[in-house]
N, C-alpha and C positions, 0 to 999 in steps of 0.2 A: 547424285552423291560418287564421291571419290572413294576408293578402297585402296589399301596399300599392304603388299605382303613381300617376303623375300623371293628374290629372282630364282631363276632356274627351278621353276616349277615341276612338281610330279604329281603325285595322287591327290592330297588333301588341298593343295593350292592349285589344282585344277576343278576338282569337286565343287570347293567353296565358291568360286566365281560363277559356275553352273548354277548352283543353288541359289545364290544371290540374285542373278539375273532372271531367273526362272520364278522364283517365289517372293523375292524381298524388294528388289529394285531394278525393273527392266532396263533401265537407263543406265545402270552402273558403270562406272570408268575404273580400270584397274590399273595401278602403277606397281612396277616391279623394281626393287632396290635391294642393295646390299643388305644384310641384317644391321649392321652397324649403322645404316642410315635410315631405318625404318621408323623410328620414333620422330625424329627430326623431320624428315618428309611428311610423316603424318600431319606434324603440326603446321609446317609451311603450306601444306595443300589442302588442310581442313578435310583431311582424309580418316577413314576408319582402319586401323590396322587390324590384321587378321594373321593366324597362324605363324607364330615366331615363339615356341616353346621356351627359349632360352630367355626371353623377355617377358618377366613377369608383370610388367606394366601393361601388356597387350591383354585386353579382356577376352577377346575372341580367340581362344587358344585351346590346345590340348588340355582335358582336365581328368585327372587320374589316368585310366586306360583309354578315355574316350578321345576321338579325335576333333578337330575344330569344325568340321561339318556338322557334327552333333551338337557342338556348343551354339552354331547358329540356329539350328532346327530349335533348341530349347530358348534361346534367348529372344528369338522371333516367333515363337509360338507357333511353330509350322506343324500342321497336323494332317497335310494331304497322304491319303492312303498310297503305301509304297515307300514313303520316305524313311520310316524306321527301317526297313529292310534294306534299303539303299545305303543308309548310314552304316549298318553293320559290314556291308561289302567294303565300303571305303575304309572303315576302321581297320578291317582284316587285311586290306592291302597297304594301309598307311603306317600301322603301328605294329613294330615288331613285337612278337609274342602274343598277338592278337589275330593270328592268322586263322585260329580256330573258330571264330565267330561267324565266318561265312565262308563257304566253299569257293566261291567266285573271286575271293580277296587276291590269292596267289597270281591269278591270271590277269587280275586289272593291275598288280604291281609290276607285272612283266611287260605289259603294255605301255604303262607310264614309263619305265625305264627304257623301253624301245624308242618312245618319243623323244626321250631325253637325248639318247645316242644319234638321233637324225640331225643334232645340230640346230633345231629351230627356235626361233625367237620364242619368248613367253606368250606372246600375243598370237603366234601361228600354232603354238600348242593348244593354247584355249580354243581357237576356231577349229582346229582338227579333231580335238576330243569333246566338244560340247555334243557331237550327235552321238558319240559313246555313251555319254551319260544320259542323254534322251532314252536311248535304248535300254540302258540298265535301268533307268526308272520305270519304263514301260514293263519290263520283265518283274521288277520287284512289285509294282502295282498290281500286275495279273496274278502273281504269286499270292499277294494279299487278298485278292478277290476270290481265288479259289479256296482259301483257308475260311472263308466267312461262310 
């Protein structure tokens, strides 16, 4: 399946592809376009659009104070241990005013900004940051286990 989002990815638009590949669609292909091209590209490519808060036609999007990562968890009924905790970290990093929901959030935001400043392509940002999300997921999963 193809998925399409806005280019110049940062927190949520890196976290969502990681989540999709890991738990929804291991063979997912991602397309990055200008926001004004997102819906047209989705139609042409038969792709699922995600994370475009200014486009109300996009179903997989921010919902109230929650980020798109959380919308994917809900819509695809993902319940793996640690995902809820990781979702809070992503929200704290991605949504201004939500930094308080996870202490790791500001650090993740700084890392995402740093990758943006390196001038890497969106595809390279995914490749380099997926291991970071693997590590954050393991951290979140183990925190979940220690609370049980």
